[in-house]
BAKE-844459 format. One record per residue (C-alpha): residue number from 1; residue in three letters; x negated, y negated, z negated. Coordinates in pm, 1 decimal. Layout:
% BAKE-844459
ATOM / num / residu / x / y / z
ATOM / NUM / Ala / X / Y / Z
...
***
This chain:
% BAKE-844459
ATOM / num / residu / x / y / z
ATOM / 1 / Met / -3474.4 / 2878.5 / -1112.1
ATOM / 2 / Asn / -3627.8 / 3091.5 / -838.5
ATOM / 3 / Pro / -3772.7 / 2865.1 / -566.7
ATOM / 4 / Tyr / -3583.3 / 3031.8 / -280.0
ATOM / 5 / Pro / -3227.8 / 2974.2 / -414.6
ATOM / 6 / Leu / -3339.0 / 2629.6 / -532.5
ATOM / 7 / Thr / -3454.0 / 2540.2 / -181.7
ATOM / 8 / Ile / -3124.1 / 2663.4 / -35.2
ATOM / 9 / Met / -2923.3 / 2455.2 / -283.3
ATOM / 10 / Leu / -3126.7 / 2139.8 / -221.3
ATOM / 11 / Met / -3107.9 / 2180.5 / 156.7
ATOM / 12 / Ser / -2731.4 / 2233.6 / 127.9
ATOM / 13 / Met / -2697.5 / 1910.5 / -68.0
ATOM / 14 / Ile / -2893.2 / 1723.8 / 198.0
ATOM / 15 / Leu / -2679.0 / 1886.2 / 470.7
ATOM / 16 / Gly / -2351.9 / 1795.1 / 296.7
ATOM / 17 / Thr / -2449.6 / 1432.2 / 243.3
ATOM / 18 / Thr / -2582.6 / 1397.3 / 599.2
ATOM / 19 / Leu / -2266.2 / 1553.1 / 741.8
ATOM / 20 / Thr / -2048.9 / 1303.8 / 554.1
ATOM / 21 / Leu / -2264.7 / 1006.2 / 651.9
ATOM / 22 / Ala / -2274.2 / 1101.8 / 1019.9
ATOM / 23 / Ser / -1908.2 / 1200.8 / 1063.6
ATOM / 24 / Asn / -1629.2 / 991.4 / 1208.4
ATOM / 25 / His / -1367.0 / 1263.3 / 1153.0
ATOM / 26 / Trp / -1196.9 / 1315.7 / 818.3
ATOM / 27 / Leu / -1223.9 / 1695.7 / 825.9
ATOM / 28 / Met / -1599.3 / 1679.5 / 885.0
ATOM / 29 / Ala / -1639.3 / 1423.0 / 606.2
ATOM / 30 / Trp / -1432.4 / 1644.8 / 374.9
ATOM / 31 / Met / -1647.4 / 1947.4 / 465.4
ATOM / 32 / Gly / -1960.1 / 1749.1 / 380.9
ATOM / 33 / Leu / -1817.8 / 1656.0 / 40.3
ATOM / 34 / Glu / -1729.6 / 2020.0 / -27.8
ATOM / 35 / Ile / -2075.6 / 2146.4 / 70.6
ATOM / 36 / Asn / -2223.2 / 1878.1 / -153.9
ATOM / 37 / Thr / -2007.7 / 1986.2 / -449.0
ATOM / 38 / Leu / -2062.7 / 2359.5 / -413.4
ATOM / 39 / Ser / -2438.7 / 2326.7 / -368.2
ATOM / 40 / Ile / -2495.3 / 2154.4 / -702.9
ATOM / 41 / Ile / -2287.4 / 2396.9 / -912.6
ATOM / 42 / Pro / -2568.4 / 2659.7 / -942.6
ATOM / 43 / Leu / -2803.5 / 2380.7 / -1053.1
ATOM / 44 / Leu / -2556.9 / 2274.2 / -1322.3
ATOM / 45 / Ile / -2513.2 / 2621.7 / -1468.3
ATOM / 46 / His / -2865.1 / 2762.2 / -1430.6
ATOM / 47 / Gln / -2944.5 / 2700.9 / -1801.0
ATOM / 48 / His / -2700.8 / 2979.1 / -1907.3
ATOM / 49 / His / -2590.6 / 2775.9 / -2208.5
ATOM / 50 / Pro / -2230.6 / 2721.7 / -2327.2
ATOM / 51 / Arg / -2269.6 / 2343.6 / -2285.8
ATOM / 52 / Ala / -2391.0 / 2391.6 / -1928.7
ATOM / 53 / Thr / -2100.1 / 2626.8 / -1855.1
ATOM / 54 / Glu / -1851.4 / 2375.9 / -1994.5
ATOM / 55 / Ala / -2008.5 / 2092.8 / -1795.9
ATOM / 56 / Thr / -1999.3 / 2298.4 / -1476.4
ATOM / 57 / Met / -1632.0 / 2384.3 / -1518.0
ATOM / 58 / Lys / -1539.6 / 2021.2 / -1586.2
ATOM / 59 / Tyr / -1735.7 / 1906.4 / -1283.1
ATOM / 60 / Phe / -1588.2 / 2173.3 / -1055.4
ATOM / 61 / Leu / -1226.3 / 2112.6 / -1159.3
ATOM / 62 / Thr / -1258.0 / 1734.6 / -1124.3
ATOM / 63 / Gln / -1427.3 / 1752.8 / -785.8
ATOM / 64 / Ala / -1179.7 / 2014.7 / -662.0
ATOM / 65 / Ala / -885.9 / 1793.9 / -762.0
ATOM / 66 / Ala / -1043.8 / 1494.4 / -587.2
ATOM / 67 / Ser / -1114.0 / 1698.6 / -272.6
ATOM / 68 / Ala / -756.9 / 1829.2 / -265.4
ATOM / 69 / Leu / -627.0 / 1472.5 / -294.8
ATOM / 70 / Ile / -853.9 / 1359.7 / -9.1
ATOM / 71 / Leu / -735.7 / 1645.2 / 211.3
ATOM / 72 / Phe / -370.5 / 1574.8 / 132.2
ATOM / 73 / Ala / -409.3 / 1201.5 / 203.0
ATOM / 74 / Thr / -591.4 / 1260.1 / 531.9
ATOM / 75 / Leu / -332.0 / 1514.5 / 645.6
ATOM / 76 / Met / -54.5 / 1269.8 / 564.4
ATOM / 77 / Asn / -237.9 / 994.3 / 751.7
ATOM / 78 / Ala / -297.7 / 1218.7 / 1054.1
ATOM / 79 / Trp / 71.0 / 1318.5 / 1054.7
ATOM / 80 / Ser / 173.3 / 951.2 / 1063.9
ATOM / 81 / Thr / -87.3 / 805.6 / 1299.1
ATOM / 82 / Gly / -191.5 / 1106.4 / 1507.8
ATOM / 83 / Glu / -560.1 / 1028.2 / 1445.6
ATOM / 84 / Trp / -831.8 / 1177.5 / 1225.1
ATOM / 85 / Glu / -1065.8 / 879.7 / 1251.6
ATOM / 86 / Ile / -1197.8 / 757.4 / 918.4
ATOM / 87 / Lys / -1133.7 / 387.9 / 977.9
ATOM / 88 / Ser / -771.1 / 421.7 / 1092.8
ATOM / 89 / Met / -589.2 / 453.3 / 760.7
ATOM / 90 / Leu / -241.3 / 362.3 / 642.7
ATOM / 91 / Ser / -199.7 / 171.5 / 316.1
ATOM / 92 / Thr / -54.2 / 465.9 / 120.6
ATOM / 93 / Ser / -318.1 / 709.7 / 239.6
ATOM / 94 / Ser / -599.2 / 461.5 / 177.6
ATOM / 95 / Ser / -487.7 / 408.0 / -183.5
ATOM / 96 / Met / -479.7 / 783.3 / -247.0
ATOM / 97 / Ile / -823.3 / 828.3 / -91.1
ATOM / 98 / Thr / -955.7 / 537.3 / -299.2
ATOM / 99 / Ile / -840.5 / 708.9 / -619.6
ATOM / 100 / Ala / -988.3 / 1042.8 / -505.7
ATOM / 101 / Leu / -1326.3 / 889.5 / -419.9
ATOM / 102 / Met / -1326.6 / 707.7 / -752.3
ATOM / 103 / Met / -1276.8 / 1043.3 / -922.9
ATOM / 104 / Lys / -1580.4 / 1173.3 / -737.4
ATOM / 105 / Leu / -1786.1 / 869.3 / -835.0
ATOM / 106 / Gly / -1670.7 / 867.8 / -1197.8
ATOM / 107 / Leu / -1513.4 / 522.3 / -1205.1
ATOM / 108 / Ala / -1270.7 / 413.7 / -1476.4
ATOM / 109 / Pro / -999.6 / 511.1 / -1558.4
ATOM / 110 / Val / -1088.1 / 855.5 / -1412.6
ATOM / 111 / His / -1437.7 / 856.2 / -1562.4
ATOM / 112 / Phe / -1396.1 / 1091.6 / -1857.9
ATOM / 113 / Trp / -1569.3 / 1386.7 / -1692.0
ATOM / 114 / Leu / -1897.5 / 1206.7 / -1617.2
ATOM / 115 / Pro / -2041.2 / 1155.0 / -1971.4
ATOM / 116 / Glu / -1947.4 / 1507.5 / -2077.2
ATOM / 117 / Val / -2097.9 / 1666.6 / -1766.3
ATOM / 118 / Leu / -2421.8 / 1468.6 / -1792.5
ATOM / 119 / Gln / -2450.7 / 1559.0 / -2160.8
ATOM / 120 / Gly / -2435.9 / 1932.1 / -2082.6
ATOM / 121 / Ile / -2707.8 / 1948.3 / -1815.1
ATOM / 122 / Asp / -3081.9 / 1886.1 / -1803.9
ATOM / 123 / Met / -3253.6 / 1566.1 / -1692.5
ATOM / 124 / Thr / -3342.5 / 1681.7 / -1340.5
ATOM / 125 / Thr / -2988.0 / 1787.2 / -1256.8
ATOM / 126 / Gly / -2859.8 / 1471.6 / -1426.0
ATOM / 127 / Leu / -3081.7 / 1269.5 / -1194.2
ATOM / 128 / Ile / -2932.5 / 1441.5 / -889.4
ATOM / 129 / Leu / -2577.8 / 1399.1 / -1021.9
ATOM / 130 / Ser / -2627.0 / 1028.8 / -1097.7
ATOM / 131 / Thr / -2795.5 / 938.0 / -768.9
ATOM / 132 / Trp / -2773.2 / 1175.8 / -472.7
ATOM / 133 / Gln / -2421.1 / 1302.6 / -542.3
ATOM / 134 / Lys / -2285.5 / 946.7 / -532.5
ATOM / 135 / Ile / -2420.2 / 863.7 / -185.6
ATOM / 136 / Ala / -2150.3 / 1040.4 / 20.2
ATOM / 137 / Pro / -1841.9 / 908.7 / -170.4
ATOM / 138 / Met / -1988.8 / 557.9 / -181.4
ATOM / 139 / Ala / -2056.7 / 567.9 / 193.2
ATOM / 140 / Leu / -1693.8 / 664.4 / 258.3
ATOM / 141 / Ile / -1565.2 / 380.9 / 37.9
ATOM / 142 / Ile / -1788.4 / 130.2 / 219.6
ATOM / 143 / Met / -1670.5 / 258.1 / 558.9
ATOM / 144 / Leu / -1307.8 / 223.2 / 444.6
ATOM / 145 / Ser / -1356.7 / -118.1 / 280.6
ATOM / 146 / Ala / -1165.0 / -308.0 / 550.3
ATOM / 147 / Ser / -849.4 / -98.3 / 503.2
ATOM / 148 / Leu / -857.0 / -54.6 / 123.4
ATOM / 149 / Asn / -645.1 / -252.3 / -119.8
ATOM / 150 / Pro / -873.1 / -532.0 / -251.2
ATOM / 151 / Tyr / -668.4 / -578.9 / -569.3
ATOM / 152 / Leu / -703.5 / -209.3 / -655.6
ATOM / 153 / Leu / -1079.4 / -219.5 / -595.8
ATOM / 154 / Met / -1129.5 / -529.5 / -808.0
ATOM / 155 / Leu / -907.0 / -396.7 / -1086.7
ATOM / 156 / Val / -1095.8 / -66.0 / -1100.3
ATOM / 157 / Gly / -1429.6 / -247.0 / -1077.8
ATOM / 158 / Leu / -1348.8 / -479.6 / -1366.3
ATOM / 159 / Leu / -1210.8 / -192.4 / -1574.6
ATOM / 160 / Ser / -1524.5 / 14.0 / -1504.6
ATOM / 161 / Thr / -1763.1 / -261.4 / -1611.6
ATOM / 162 / Leu / -1570.8 / -316.2 / -1935.1
ATOM / 163 / Thr / -1543.1 / 57.9 / -2002.8
ATOM / 164 / Gly / -1911.2 / 117.3 / -1931.5
ATOM / 165 / Gly / -2008.0 / -162.9 / -2167.6
ATOM / 166 / Trp / -1774.9 / -86.6 / -2457.9
ATOM / 167 / Ala / -1806.3 / 293.1 / -2452.7
ATOM / 168 / Gly / -2184.9 / 289.3 / -2418.1
ATOM / 169 / Ile / -2234.6 / 87.2 / -2737.1
ATOM / 170 / Asn / -2131.6 / 371.3 / -2969.5
ATOM / 171 / Gln / -2346.6 / 645.2 / -2811.3
ATOM / 172 / Thr / -2658.5 / 807.6 / -2956.9
ATOM / 173 / Gln / -2725.8 / 1049.3 / -2670.6
ATOM / 174 / Val / -2940.3 / 901.5 / -2393.6
ATOM / 175 / Arg / -2766.3 / 1098.5 / -2117.8
ATOM / 176 / Lys / -2425.2 / 964.5 / -2221.9
ATOM / 177 / Ile / -2568.5 / 613.2 / -2227.7
ATOM / 178 / Met / -2694.8 / 663.6 / -1872.0
ATOM / 179 / Ala / -2349.6 / 791.9 / -1772.5
ATOM / 180 / Tyr / -2177.4 / 478.2 / -1902.8
ATOM / 181 / Ser / -2451.8 / 270.8 / -1742.2
ATOM / 182 / Ser / -2363.9 / 436.3 / -1410.3
ATOM / 183 / Ile / -1994.5 / 356.5 / -1461.5
ATOM / 184 / Ala / -2073.9 / -9.5 / -1530.4
ATOM / 185 / His / -2303.8 / -46.2 / -1228.2
ATOM / 186 / Leu / -2050.7 / 115.7 / -994.7
ATOM / 187 / Gly / -1788.9 / -121.1 / -1132.5
ATOM / 188 / Trp / -1997.0 / -418.2 / -1014.1
ATOM / 189 / Met / -2012.2 / -262.8 / -668.1
ATOM / 190 / Met / -1636.6 / -205.4 / -649.1
ATOM / 191 / Thr / -1562.4 / -561.8 / -755.8
ATOM / 192 / Ile / -1765.8 / -720.7 / -476.3
ATOM / 193 / Leu / -1679.7 / -461.8 / -207.0
ATOM / 194 / Pro / -1367.2 / -639.2 / -64.6
ATOM / 195 / Met / -1565.2 / -961.9 / -14.1
ATOM / 196 / Ser / -1914.2 / -844.1 / 83.0
ATOM / 197 / Pro / -1982.5 / -477.7 / 175.4
ATOM / 198 / Pro / -2352.8 / -552.7 / 252.1
ATOM / 199 / Leu / -2393.0 / -680.5 / -103.9
ATOM / 200 / Thr / -2240.2 / -355.7 / -228.5
ATOM / 201 / Lys / -2497.8 / -160.4 / -28.1
ATOM / 202 / Leu / -2781.7 / -369.4 / -174.0
ATOM / 203 / Asn / -2649.7 / -316.7 / -527.0
ATOM / 204 / Phe / -2615.9 / 57.4 / -465.8
ATOM / 205 / Ile / -2975.1 / 88.8 / -338.0
ATOM / 206 / Ile / -3113.0 / -97.5 / -640.3
ATOM / 207 / Tyr / -2893.9 / 113.2 / -871.8
ATOM / 208 / Leu / -3034.0 / 433.4 / -717.1
ATOM / 209 / Thr / -3388.5 / 305.7 / -763.2
ATOM / 210 / Met / -3346.8 / 201.9 / -1126.8
ATOM / 211 / Thr / -3154.6 / 514.4 / -1227.7
ATOM / 212 / Thr / -3411.0 / 740.8 / -1060.7
ATOM / 213 / Thr / -3691.5 / 565.2 / -1247.4
ATOM / 214 / Met / -3513.1 / 592.3 / -1580.6
ATOM / 215 / Phe / -3436.1 / 963.8 / -1547.5
ATOM / 216 / Leu / -3793.3 / 1040.4 / -1435.0
ATOM / 217 / Asn / -3928.2 / 855.8 / -1738.4
ATOM / 218 / Leu / -3691.0 / 1034.6 / -1976.3
ATOM / 219 / Lys / -3790.8 / 1365.8 / -1820.8
ATOM / 220 / Thr / -4159.8 / 1282.4 / -1867.0
ATOM / 221 / Ile / -4132.1 / 1195.6 / -2236.9
ATOM / 222 / Asn / -3875.2 / 1474.8 / -2290.3
ATOM / 223 / Thr / -3629.8 / 1261.9 / -2487.0
ATOM / 224 / Thr / -3252.9 / 1311.7 / -2509.6
ATOM / 225 / Lys / -3159.5 / 1118.6 / -2828.3
ATOM / 226 / Ile / -3218.9 / 765.1 / -2948.4
ATOM / 227 / Asn / -3375.0 / 897.2 / -3271.2
ATOM / 228 / Ala / -3630.2 / 1096.9 / -3071.1
ATOM / 229 / Met / -3742.1 / 779.6 / -2896.7
ATOM / 230 / Thr / -3913.4 / 659.7 / -3214.2
ATOM / 231 / Ile / -4193.0 / 918.0 / -3161.0
ATOM / 232 / Ser / -4223.8 / 857.4 / -2787.4
ATOM / 233 / Trp / -4494.8 / 593.9 / -2826.6
ATOM / 234 / Ala / -4744.6 / 864.7 / -2922.2
ATOM / 235 / Lys / -4660.3 / 1061.4 / -2608.2
ATOM / 236 / Ala / -4727.1 / 796.6 / -2342.6
ATOM / 237 / Pro / -4798.1 / 439.1 / -2458.3
ATOM / 238 / Thr / -4835.8 / 289.9 / -2110.0
ATOM / 239 / Leu / -4526.1 / 465.1 / -1980.9
ATOM / 240 / Ile / -4320.0 / 343.7 / -2275.1
ATOM / 241 / Thr / -4431.1 / -14.9 / -2211.1
ATOM / 242 / Ile / -4317.6 / 5.7 / -1849.4
ATOM / 243 / Met / -3999.2 / 182.3 / -1957.5
ATOM / 244 / Leu / -3916.2 / -120.5 / -2172.0
ATOM / 245 / Ile / -3922.9 / -341.3 / -1859.9
ATOM / 246 / Ile / -3709.7 / -90.0 / -1666.9
ATOM / 247 / Leu / -3445.2 / -96.5 / -1940.3
ATOM / 248 / Leu / -3436.9 / -474.3 / -1915.4
ATOM / 249 / Ser / -3401.0 / -436.0 / -1538.7
ATOM / 250 / Leu / -3102.9 / -204.6 / -1590.0
ATOM / 251 / Gly / -2955.0 / -471.5 / -1813.8
ATOM / 252 / Gly / -2995.9 / -730.3 / -1538.9
ATOM / 253 / Leu / -3242.0 / -967.8 / -1702.6
ATOM / 254 / Pro / -3467.6 / -1190.2 / -1490.4
ATOM / 255 / Pro / -3731.9 / -1166.5 / -1347.8
ATOM / 256 / Thr / -3670.0 / -793.8 / -1287.2
ATOM / 257 / Ser / -3507.2 / -632.4 / -983.2
ATOM / 258 / Gly / -3183.6 / -561.1 / -1170.7
ATOM / 259 / Phe / -3112.7 / -933.9 / -1197.0
ATOM / 260 / Met / -3083.1 / -966.7 / -818.9
ATOM / 261 / Pro / -2750.2 / -784.8 / -755.9
ATOM / 262 / Lys / -2578.9 / -935.6 / -1061.0
ATOM / 263 / Trp / -2694.3 / -1283.9 / -960.6
ATOM / 264 / Leu / -2574.2 / -1244.2 / -602.2
ATOM / 265 / Ile / -2241.2 / -1088.6 / -705.2
ATOM / 266 / Leu / -2162.7 / -1363.0 / -956.2
ATOM / 267 / His / -2261.8 / -1621.1 / -694.2
ATOM / 268 / Glu / -2028.6 / -1464.4 / -436.2
ATOM / 269 / Leu / -1739.0 / -1440.5 / -682.3
ATOM / 270 / Thr / -1784.4 / -1805.9 / -773.0
ATOM / 271 / Lys / -1786.0 / -1903.7 / -404.7
ATOM / 272 / Gln / -1453.9 / -1719.7 / -363.1
ATOM / 273 / Asn / -1303.1 / -1923.0 / -652.0
ATOM / 274 / Met / -1284.5 / -1615.8 / -876.9
ATOM / 275 / Thr / -1447.9 / -1775.0 / -1178.1
ATOM / 276 / Thr / -1233.5 / -1585.2 / -1428.4
ATOM / 277 / Ile / -1339.1 / -1247.2 / -1289.3
ATOM / 278 / Ala / -1700.9 / -1364.2 / -1268.6
ATOM / 279 / Thr / -1689.8 / -1469.3 / -1634.9
ATOM / 280 / Met / -1543.5 / -1135.6 / -1743.0
ATOM / 281 / Met / -1809.0 / -949.7 / -1541.3
ATOM / 282 / Ala / -2085.0 / -1153.6 / -1704.0
ATOM / 283 / Ile / -1944.8 / -1079.4 / -2051.4
ATOM / 284 / Ser / -1926.5 / -708.7 / -1969.2
ATOM / 285 / Ala / -2292.0 / -726.3 / -1859.9
ATOM / 286 / Leu / -2373.6 / -852.7 / -2210.9
ATOM / 287 / Leu / -2204.2 / -543.9 / -2354.5
ATOM / 288 / Ser / -2423.2 / -318.7 / -2141.0
ATOM / 289 / Leu / -2728.7 / -523.9 / -2231.7
ATOM / 290 / Phe / -2664.3 / -451.0 / -2599.5
ATOM / 291 / Phe / -2724.8 / -76.5 / -2572.7
ATOM / 292 / Tyr / -3018.4 / -126.4 / -2336.1
ATOM / 293 / Leu / -3179.8 / -350.3 / -2597.6
ATOM / 294 / Arg / -3104.8 / -88.4 / -2861.5
ATOM / 295 / Leu / -3299.9 / 163.8 / -2652.9
ATOM / 296 / Cys / -3581.9 / -91.2 / -2621.3
ATOM / 297 / Tyr / -3581.4 / -135.6 / -2999.7
ATOM / 298 / Ser / -3601.2 / 240.0 / -3057.1
ATOM / 299 / Leu / -3882.0 / 277.9 / -2804.1
ATOM / 300 / Thr / -4114.6 / -5.1 / -2899.8
ATOM / 301 / Leu / -4020.2 / -170.0 / -3228.9
ATOM / 302 / Thr / -3973.8 / 134.8 / -3451.9
ATOM / 303 / Gln / -4210.6 / 407.0 / -3565.1
ATOM / 304 / Ser / -4127.9 / 754.4 / -3685.2
ATOM / 305 / Pro / -4173.9 / 801.7 / -4062.6
ATOM / 306 / Asn / -4316.4 / 1150.4 / -3998.5
ATOM / 307 / Asn / -4691.7 / 1165.5 / -3934.8
ATOM / 308 / Thr / -4809.8 / 1421.2 / -3684.9
ATOM / 309 / Asn / -5122.2 / 1626.1 / -3752.9
ATOM / 310 / Ser / -5163.7 / 1745.1 / -3395.6
ATOM / 311 / Thr / -5351.5 / 1576.3 / -3113.5
ATOM / 312 / Leu / -5153.8 / 1293.1 / -2959.9
ATOM / 313 / Thr / -4979.6 / 1388.3 / -2640.1
ATOM / 314 / Trp / -5129.1 / 1105.1 / -2435.2
ATOM / 315 / Arg / -5476.4 / 1253.0 / -2489.2
ATOM / 316 / His / -5381.2 / 1556.1 / -2279.9
ATOM / 317 / Lys / -5387.3 / 1544.1 / -1903.4
ATOM / 318 / Thr / -5050.4 / 1593.9 / -1741.3
ATOM / 319 / Asn / -4987.5 / 1823.5 / -1448.5
ATOM / 320 / Lys / -4668.6 / 1644.6 / -1344.1
ATOM / 321 / Leu / -4651.3 / 1457.9 / -1014.5
ATOM / 322 / Thr / -4621.4 / 1088.3 / -1087.5
ATOM / 323 / Met / -4627.2 / 936.3 / -736.8
ATOM / 324 / Met / -4247.4 / 919.8 / -708.1
ATOM / 325 / Met / -4219.4 / 766.0 / -1053.9
ATOM / 326 / Ser / -4485.9 / 505.4 / -974.4
ATOM / 327 / Ile / -4311.7 / 394.5 / -654.6
ATOM / 328 / Thr / -3969.6 / 367.4 / -817.7
ATOM / 329 / Met / -4118.2 / 178.0 / -1114.2
ATOM / 330 / Ile / -4256.3 / -88.3 / -880.9
ATOM / 331 / Leu / -3926.8 / -116.0 / -692.8
ATOM / 332 / Ser / -3727.2 / -132.2 / -1017.6
ATOM / 333 / Thr / -3921.5 / -425.3 / -1156.2
ATOM / 334 / Leu / -4073.8 / -637.9 / -878.5
ATOM / 335 / Leu / -3809.8 / -683.3 / -606.5
ATOM / 336 / Leu / -3667.1 / -1016.7 / -724.0
ATOM / 337 / Pro / -3913.2 / -1237.1 / -524.0
ATOM / 338 / Leu / -3801.5 / -1054.9 / -208.1
ATOM / 339 / Thr / -3437.5 / -1161.0 / -253.8
ATOM / 340 / Pro / -3427.0 / -1408.1 / 42.1
ATOM / 341 / Thr / -3578.4 / -1148.9 / 276.1
ATOM / 342 / Met / -3336.8 / -876.7 / 163.4
ATOM / 343 / Ile / -3038.6 / -1110.6 / 205.8
ATOM / 344 / Thr / -3136.7 / -1186.8 / 566.7
ATOM / 345 / Phe / -3147.4 / -816.6 / 648.0
***
């Protein structure tokens, strides 16, 4: 894409997210969400491919329906209360807004658009869709956490973790696996939101870090299928080794950073005498861990039967900027010792 339109689109995304985060008025928050949605559509469709066109239409229709539901719920709330403030919500309006924001985030049972959209776009746009585009809806849900129905949040969270685990097992496309991984991680956040919003924020920050690292790595090795991962070792041996640890971090295994939010969430659920929900969440984490380990197996424990006659890719110098990837790799793997400090803040 031409750098000038690309700059305009990226600045519009930043403006939309900032407007939503800084607003205390529902119309301003809705405008920020709309700017955010419209600014990413040219990035989704810039490949000029039928899959990209299909993904763009699915994304636009889903986001438009969610935005219309948000506007309807806020108008109904303003008609009843006489206020447009975000935190003053009636129970009916808050439930409708919860469902609309879950559509924007891609939570189960309104998650069907997310894997298909991610499958039809490239890795860079998929990175933006999986990380930056979730900041504004998640911020609104956290701001509304005191007035939302806790049973609805926990039901959707539990359903999302189970859906993300079960549906991700049968996938061979890496982008669809990352989509179901996103659904499962957001489900953990929704489950703990009624009891501890700060813990939801911590989980969301670590999710953004790990997902950013994973997409940057996949973009570097240029891999979109599990079968293609068997030849990735010849492209970047050191990167693949670190990528193995990042996959384990996404699965929530100690001593990586991904273990921290799952540990704290299960601890909080147990303290609230919700051992049944905590057990089901832990079992759903095992389902997600299965397809992460399958990716690890394809990356490191298998070798392509086809021999290459060309010079190995890792012998060539890369022109790609790796500073961002290096920082996110460190944060994705080494944050667990800082758990007490992060809890105090």
